[in-house]
C-alpha positions in Angstrom: 53.2 -38.8 8.5 50.5 -39.7 11.2 48.4 -36.5 12.0 49.3 -37.2 15.6 53.1 -37.7 15.3 55.8 -35.4 16.4 59.1 -34.8 14.7 60.9 -34.3 18.0 59.8 -37.7 19.3 60.0 -40.6 16.8 57.9 -43.8 16.8 55.5 -44.6 19.5 56.8 -41.6 21.8 56.3 -39.4 18.9 52.7 -40.3 18.4 52.0 -39.9 21.9 53.7 -36.6 22.0 51.7 -35.5 19.0 48.5 -36.6 20.9 49.2 -34.3 23.8 50.3 -31.6 21.7 47.0 -31.5 19.7 45.0 -32.0 22.9 46.7 -29.0 24.6 46.2 -26.8 21.6 42.4 -27.8 21.6 42.2 -26.9 25.3 44.3 -23.6 25.2 42.9 -22.4 21.8 39.8 -20.7 23.6 42.0 -19.1 26.5 45.2 -17.7 24.4 45.8 -16.6 20.8 47.6 -19.4 19.1 50.4 -18.6 16.5 49.9 -19.6 12.8 52.9 -21.9 13.0 51.8 -24.0 15.8 48.5 -24.4 14.4 49.6 -25.1 10.9 52.3 -27.4 11.9 49.9 -30.2 12.8 49.6 -30.7 8.8 45.9 -31.9 9.1 45.0 -33.3 5.6 42.6 -30.9 3.8 40.5 -33.7 2.9 39.6 -34.5 6.4 38.3 -30.7 6.9 35.7 -28.8 5.2 38.0 -26.5 3.2 37.6 -22.8 4.1 39.6 -20.3 2.1 39.9 -16.6 2.4 41.4 -13.6 0.5 44.7 -11.9 1.6 43.9 -8.1 0.4 46.4 -5.4 0.1 44.6 -1.7 -0.6 41.6 -4.1 -1.8 43.8 -6.1 -4.3 43.7 -9.8 -3.6 47.3 -11.1 -3.6 46.4 -14.6 -2.7 44.1 -17.0 -1.0 44.6 -19.1 2.0 43.1 -22.1 3.6 41.9 -22.4 7.3 42.4 -25.1 9.8 40.0 -26.7 12.6 41.7 -24.2 15.0 42.3 -21.1 12.8 39.6 -19.7 10.5 40.6 -18.7 7.0 39.3 -15.4 7.6 41.6 -14.8 10.6 44.6 -16.0 8.9 44.2 -13.9 6.0 43.8 -10.8 8.2 47.0 -11.6 10.2 49.0 -12.2 7.0 47.8 -8.9 5.3 48.4 -7.0 8.6 52.0 -8.1 8.5 52.6 -7.3 5.1 51.1 -4.0 5.4 53.6 -3.3 8.5 56.5 -4.7 6.5 55.4 -2.4 3.6 55.0 0.7 5.9 58.6 0.1 7.5 61.0 1.8 5.0 63.9 -0.2 6.3 62.3 -3.4 4.7 63.6 -3.4 1.2 61.3 -5.5 -1.2 63.9 -7.8 -2.3 64.3 -8.7 1.3 61.2 -10.8 1.0 62.2 -14.3 0.9 61.2 -18.0 1.5 62.9 -20.3 3.9 61.8 -24.1 3.6 62.1 -26.7 6.2 60.3 -29.8 7.3 56.7 -29.8 6.0 56.3 -26.1 5.8 58.0 -23.1 4.2 58.2 -19.8 5.8 58.0 -16.4 4.2 60.1 -13.5 5.8 60.6 -9.8 5.1 64.1 -9.4 6.7 63.5 -11.0 10.0 59.8 -10.6 9.9 57.8 -13.5 9.5 55.0 -13.0 7.0 53.4 -16.3 6.6 53.8 -20.0 6.5 53.1 -22.2 3.6 52.2 -25.9 4.2 51.7 -29.0 2.2 48.1 -28.6 2.8 48.2 -25.1 1.1 50.0 -26.7 -1.9 47.5 -29.6 -2.1 44.7 -27.1 -2.3 46.5 -25.2 -5.0 47.6 -28.5 -6.6 51.2 -27.7 -7.1 54.6 -27.9 -5.4 55.0 -26.2 -2.0 58.2 -24.6 -3.0 56.7 -23.2 -6.3 53.7 -21.9 -4.5 56.1 -20.1 -1.9 57.8 -18.7 -4.7 55.0 -17.3 -6.3 53.8 -15.7 -2.9 57.0 -14.2 -2.6 56.6 -12.5 -5.9 53.5 -11.1 -5.1 54.4 -9.8 -1.8 57.2 -8.1 -3.3 55.0 -6.3 -6.0 52.6 -5.4 -3.2 55.0 -3.6 -1.1 56.5 -1.6 -4.1 52.8 -0.7 -5.0 51.9 0.0 -1.3 54.7 2.4 -1.0 54.2 4.3 -4.4 50.6 4.9 -3.5 51.5 6.7 -0.5 54.2 9.0 -2.0 53.6 12.8 -1.9 53.4 12.9 -5.8 50.9 10.2 -5.8 48.6 11.8 -3.0 48.8 15.4 -5.0 47.9 13.8 -8.1 44.7 12.1 -6.5 43.8 15.4 -4.9 44.1 16.9 -8.4 42.1 14.3 -9.9 39.2 14.3 -7.2 39.1 18.0 -7.5 38.7 17.8 -11.3 36.0 14.9 -11.0 34.1 17.0 -8.4 34.1 20.0 -10.9 32.8 18.0 -13.7 30.2 16.2 -11.7 29.0 19.4 -10.4 28.6 20.5 -14.0 27.2 17.4 -15.2 24.5 17.5 -12.5 23.7 21.0 -13.6 23.6 19.9 -17.3 21.3 17.0 -16.2 19.0 19.3 -14.6 18.7 21.7 -17.4 18.2 18.9 -20.0 15.6 17.2 -17.6 13.3 20.3 -17.4 13.7 20.9 -21.2 12.8 17.4 -21.8 9.7 17.9 -19.5 8.8 21.2 -21.6 9.2 19.3 -24.8 6.7 16.5 -23.4 4.3 18.9 -22.1 4.0 20.9 -25.2 4.4 18.2 -28.0 3.7 14.6 -26.9 0.8 15.4 -24.6 -1.2 17.0 -27.2 -0.8 14.0 -29.3 -1.8 11.4 -26.6 -5.2 10.0 -27.1 -7.1 7.5 -24.8 -7.0 3.8 -25.9 -10.7 3.0 -26.3 -12.9 0.6 -28.5 -15.9 2.6 -29.5 -17.1 4.4 -26.4 -15.4 2.4 -23.8 -11.8 3.6 -22.7 -9.4 1.1 -21.8 -6.7 3.5 -20.6 -7.3 7.4 -20.3 -5.2 9.8 -21.8 -4.1 11.4 -18.4 -3.1 8.2 -17.2 -0.9 7.7 -20.1 0.6 11.0 -19.5 1.1 10.6 -15.9 2.9 7.0 -16.7 5.1 8.8 -19.4 6.1 11.7 -16.8 7.1 8.7 -14.1 9.3 7.1 -16.7 11.2 10.2 -17.2 11.5 10.9 -13.8 12.7 7.4 -13.2 15.2 7.8 -16.0 16.3 11.1 -14.4 16.9 9.4 -11.0 18.8 6.5 -12.7 21.1 8.7 -14.5 21.9 10.7 -11.4 22.4 7.7 -9.2 24.9 6.2 -12.1 26.8 9.5 -12.2 26.9 9.5 -8.6 28.1 5.9 -8.4 30.8 6.6 -11.0 32.1 9.7 -9.3 32.3 8.0 -5.8 34.4 5.1 -7.4 36.7 7.7 -8.9 37.4 9.7 -6.2 37.9 7.0 -3.6 40.3 5.1 -6.0 42.7 8.0 -5.9 43.7 7.4 -2.3 45.1 4.1 -1.1 43.1 4.5 2.3 39.8 4.3 0.5 40.9 2.2 -2.6 39.3 -1.1 -0.9 36.1 0.8 -0.3 36.1 1.9 -4.3 36.9 -1.8 -5.2 33.9 -3.0 -3.2 31.3 0.0 -4.1 30.5 -1.4 -7.5 29.7 -4.8 -6.0 27.9 -3.2 -3.2 25.4 -1.3 -5.7 25.4 -4.5 -8.0 25.2 -7.4 -5.7 21.6 -7.0 -4.7 20.7 -6.5 -8.5 22.7 -9.6 -9.4 20.9 -11.5 -6.7 17.7 -10.4 -7.6 18.4 -11.5 -11.1 19.5 -14.8 -10.4 16.4 -15.2 -8.1 14.3 -14.0 -10.9 16.1 -16.4 -13.5 15.5 -19.2 -11.4 11.6 -18.3 -11.1 11.4 -17.5 -14.9 8.7 -20.3 -15.4 6.8 -19.3 -12.4 6.9 -15.9 -13.2 5.5 -16.6 -16.8 2.7 -18.5 -15.4 1.9 -15.5 -13.1 2.0 -13.1 -15.9 -0.4 -15.3 -17.9 -2.6 -16.0 -15.2 -2.8 -12.2 -14.3 -3.5 -11.2 -18.2 -6.4 -14.0 -18.3 -8.2 -12.7 -15.0 -7.6 -9.3 -16.0 -9.6 -9.8 -19.3 -12.2 -11.9 -17.7 -12.6 -9.0 -14.7 -12.9 -6.5 -17.8 -15.8 -8.6 -19.6 -17.6 -9.1 -16.4 -17.5 -5.2 -15.7 -18.5 -4.6 -19.1 -21.3 -7.0 -19.0 -22.8 -5.5 -15.7 -22.3 -1.9 -16.9 -24.4 -2.8 -19.7 -27.0 -4.3 -17.4 -26.9 -1.2 -15.2 -27.6 1.1 -18.3 -30.4 -1.1 -19.3 -28.8 -2.2 -22.5 -29.0 -5.9 -21.4 -31.8 -7.0 -19.3 -32.2 -10.2 -17.1 -35.5 -11.4 -15.9 -36.3 -10.7 -12.5 -32.9 -8.9 -11.8 -33.0 -5.3 -10.9 -30.7 -2.9 -12.7 -29.7 -1.5 -9.2 -28.1 -4.8 -8.4 -25.6 -4.5 -11.3 -23.0 -2.8 -9.5 -23.1 -4.8 -6.1 -23.1 -8.0 -8.2 -20.1 -7.1 -10.1 -18.2 -6.2 -6.9 -19.2 -9.8 -5.5 -18.1 -11.7 -8.6 -15.0 -9.4 -8.9 -14.1 -10.6 -5.0 -14.9 -14.2 -5.8 -12.7 -14.2 -9.2 -9.8 -12.3 -7.7 -9.9 -14.7 -4.5 -9.9 -18.0 -6.8 -7.0 -16.1 -8.9 -5.1 -16.1 -5.6 -5.6 -19.5 -4.6 -4.4 -20.6 -8.1 -1.4 -18.2 -8.0 -0.2 -18.9 -4.4 1.9 -21.9 -5.0 4.0 -20.1 -7.8 4.4 -16.9 -5.8 8.4 -16.7 -5.0 8.8 -17.3 -1.2 5.2 -18.7 -0.8 6.8 -21.7 0.8 8.9 -20.2 3.2 8.1 -20.0 7.1 8.4 -16.4 6.7 5.8 -15.8 4.2 3.6 -18.2 5.8 4.0 -16.6 9.4 3.3 -13.2 7.7 -0.1 -14.6 6.2 -1.0 -16.1 9.4 -0.3 -13.2 11.3 -2.4 -10.9 8.8 -5.1 -13.5 9.1 -5.4 -13.2 12.7 -5.5 -9.5 12.7 -8.1 -9.6 10.0 -10.4 -11.9 12.0 -10.1 -10.2 15.1 -10.4 -6.3 13.8 -12.8 -6.5 11.3 -15.8 -8.3 12.5 -17.8 -5.3 12.7 -16.7 -4.1 9.4 -17.5 -7.4 7.7 -21.1 -7.3 9.2 -21.6 -3.9 8.0 -20.3 -5.2 4.4 -22.6 -8.0 4.6 -25.5 -5.9 5.8 -24.8 -3.6 2.8 -25.4 -6.1 0.3 -28.4 -7.4 1.9 -30.1 -4.2 2.0 -29.0 -3.8 -1.8 -30.9 -6.9 -2.7 -33.6 -6.4 -0.5 -34.1 -3.0 -2.3 -35.1 -1.1 0.7 -33.9 2.2 -0.6 -31.7 3.7 -3.1 -29.8 7.0 -3.5 -32.2 9.7 -3.8 -35.2 8.2 -1.6 -36.5 9.9 1.3 -36.4 7.3 4.3 -36.7 7.2 7.9 -34.2 5.0 9.8 -34.9 4.9 13.5 -35.2 8.5 14.6 -33.4 9.7 11.5 -35.1 10.9 8.4 -33.6 12.2 5.5 -32.4 11.8 1.8 -30.2 8.8 1.1 -27.2 10.6 -0.7 -24.6 7.7 -0.6 -24.8 4.0 -0.4 -21.3 2.4 0.8 -20.3 -1.1 1.8 -20.0 -0.3 5.6 -22.3 2.9 6.0 -25.2 4.9 4.4 -25.4 8.5 4.3 -28.3 10.7 4.8 -29.1 14.4 4.4 -31.6 15.5 6.9 -34.4 17.7 6.7 -32.2 20.3 8.0 -29.3 19.7 5.7 -27.4 17.6 8.3 -25.2 14.8 7.2 -26.3 11.6 8.8 -24.0 8.6 8.8 -25.5 5.0 9.9 -23.7 1.7 9.9 -25.5 -0.8 7.6 -25.5 -3.5 10.2 -27.7 -1.1 12.5 -30.0 -0.3 9.4 -30.3 -4.0 8.9 -31.9 -4.6 12.6 -33.9 -1.3 12.4 -37.3 -0.6 10.8 -36.9 1.5 7.7 -39.4 3.7 6.4 -39.2 4.6 2.6 -41.5 7.7 1.8 -40.4 7.4 -1.9 -40.6 3.9 -3.0 -44.5 4.2 -3.7 -44.7 7.9 -4.1 -43.5 7.6 -7.8 -46.2 5.0 -8.7 -49.4 4.9 -6.3 -48.6 8.5 -4.4 -47.7 9.0 -0.9 -50.4 9.8 1.7 -50.1 12.7 3.8 -52.4 13.0 6.8 -53.2 15.5 9.5 -55.8 15.7 12.2 -57.9 18.4 13.6 -60.3 18.3 16.7 -63.8 19.9 16.1 -66.5 20.3 18.7 -69.6 17.7 18.7 -71.8 20.7 17.9 -70.3 20.9 14.4 -71.6 18.4 11.9 -69.2 16.1 10.6 -70.3 16.4 6.9 -69.5 20.0 7.3 -66.0 19.4 8.8 -65.5 16.7 5.9 -66.4 19.0 3.4 -64.3 22.1 4.8 -61.2 19.6 4.8 -61.6 18.7 1.2 -61.8 22.1 0.1 -58.7 22.6 2.1 -57.1 20.0 0.3 -58.2 21.3 -3.2 -56.8 24.5 -2.6 -53.2 23.1 -1.8 -51.2 23.2 -4.9 -49.1 19.9 -5.7 -51.5 17.3 -4.3 -52.7 14.7 -6.6 -56.3 14.6 -7.7 -56.6 11.1 -8.6 -56.8 9.3 -6.1 -58.9 11.8 -4.6 -58.4 13.0 -0.9 -60.5 11.5 1.9 -61.5 12.0 5.5 -61.6 9.6 8.4 -63.2 10.4 11.8 -60.2 9.2 13.6 -61.3 9.3 17.2 -64.4 10.6 19.4 -62.5 12.1 22.2 -63.6 13.6 25.5 -63.5 17.3 24.3 -63.7 17.1 20.5 -64.0 14.8 17.3 -60.5 14.2 15.8 -60.8 14.2 12.1 -58.1 12.7 9.8 -57.4 14.4 6.3 -55.6 12.1 3.8 -54.0 13.4 0.6 -52.0 12.0 -2.1 -48.5 13.6 -3.4 -46.4 12.2 -5.9 -42.8 13.9 -4.7 -42.0 12.8 -1.1 -39.5 15.6 -1.1 -42.0 18.0 -0.9 -44.0 16.5 1.9 -42.7 19.4 4.5 -44.1 22.0 2.0 -47.1 20.2 1.4 -48.0 19.7 5.0 -47.2 23.3 5.7 -49.4 24.7 2.8 -52.3 22.1 3.7 -52.3 23.4 7.3 -52.6 27.1 6.3 -55.6 26.1 4.0 -57.3 24.3 6.8 -56.9 27.3 9.1 -58.4 29.8 6.3 -61.6 27.6 5.5 -62.4 26.9 9.1 -62.1 30.6 9.6 -64.3 31.6 6.6 -67.0 29.2 8.0 -66.9 30.3 11.5 -66.1 26.9 13.0 -63.8 26.7 15.9 -60.8 24.2 16.3 -60.7 22.6 19.5 -57.1 22.0 19.7 -55.9 22.6 22.4 -58.7 21.2 24.4 -60.7 23.4 26.9 -63.4 22.4 29.5 -65.6 25.3 29.0 -67.3 27.0 26.2 -65.8 30.6 25.7 -68.0 33.7 25.4 -66.7 34.3 22.0 -65.9 31.6 19.4 -62.2 31.1 18.9 -62.2 32.0 15.4 -60.3 34.5 13.3 -62.7 37.0 11.6 -61.8 37.7 7.8 -60.9 41.0 8.4 -58.2 39.9 10.6 -56.9 37.2 8.3 -54.1 39.4 7.1 -53.2 41.1 10.4 -49.6 42.8 10.5 -47.1 41.7 9.7 -49.3 39.4 7.1 -49.6 41.0 3.7 -53.0 40.4 1.6 -52.7 39.3 -2.1 -53.7 42.0 -4.5 -57.3 41.6 -5.9 -57.5 40.5 -9.4 -58.4 43.3 -11.9 -61.5 42.9 -13.6 -61.5 42.7 -17.3 -61.5 46.4 -18.8 -61.2 47.9 -15.5 
């Protein structure tokens, strides 16, 4: 029959009436709920529609599947049929044998007494590839069994049995978890006592690939994962069993396993389709990991001095390895990117772009500090342990990092300086030449013009000779630094080999200068003055050790 024909009006009038009916249904469908019979009576061929089917479920059991129509979704139709069957099953006046099929025209109706449960059309039969009457009889048999099972599951005896089974299962699962906890603790003790004492680091000669501590940590993590997995499986089985004891939670019980396993199945299918790409990524990872290990071993040998490269400082080994590691990892990511699952998706590209923008905006100063750190390393401005002066900060270098440099000041203070700031500031390294050529310490004294400069130079050299820790070669020397308004400024220069002792050397040198000038009655003109005092500003020998100073004991004569 034509899709727009109507059995009430034959011929052209029927086709017109069918067209008007279809148009009215299309207009009124959004305004008022349509009945299943009015929608399916049009008999739209299944071939003309995208066939949509949905299951009719009673207590989680699928009785049958029904198709949808252009004006009635399959899911809505299935829910309506299930609700009618449940209402009939809940009515004790409706006997299972009262379920029957009534055929007529192009559809067969299934009733429970005088209740309409569903309508079977020729389109439904074509979808199942069987006769409409036979399909209706099968549906009747299934609905009768469903009504019987629906009522049996809600009898007092069945509910009491469900409660009893749930209580027993609860007791068993509590006992099971207690046993699992006790067994897990016992296994942990066995692992600690027996297994860990036999674990050894994986090494080749003196190089350790994997340390024993990491092997033990991995073993503990594996055991912890197994315990969690066992607890989850036990909890899932318990929940599935308890929910299955009651008809109201039976649908959830039947879906519980699917809810737990469907994500794993989805992941498994995705992994299966990506197996070639994953194999490639695994091989790529192993190759580049081996390459990084070889590069690290090589530069470790360079840092120890076992391997020497012409014009390559040993201190460059670590930063050069880091630069090469970054380049190798970047190249590996470029090669691996097309094979990463989901890398071609818009979401992946959007996240990559977002992270790139954040990195470019927020890390400009960090990148500048990192570049400055590498530049300082290759410039060999200083290294860990050197005493340096950076701007107004003076101290010993304790740590060189990619972004900052740490100093310990002369007062034992921690100073952190960004590398970009160091790159743009003058750096004084007191230790660089002290080890080979000696560091020159210098100090000035102002002496009046009446004192011969030769005498002053001689006294300064005597003070230098008395100061312990100074180098004799090269010898100390004196410069007449300035002919001032009130005094001649003499500068004593001495050599020392340890820049870290410069403060102590200065202090001891100044003490000896004061002693020598006091011994020879020469007045130091600092601070300056305008007139000669009546008494020379010198310290008499008898006052050298005035309180609270303590005079050293005189050496005893031999045989005294």
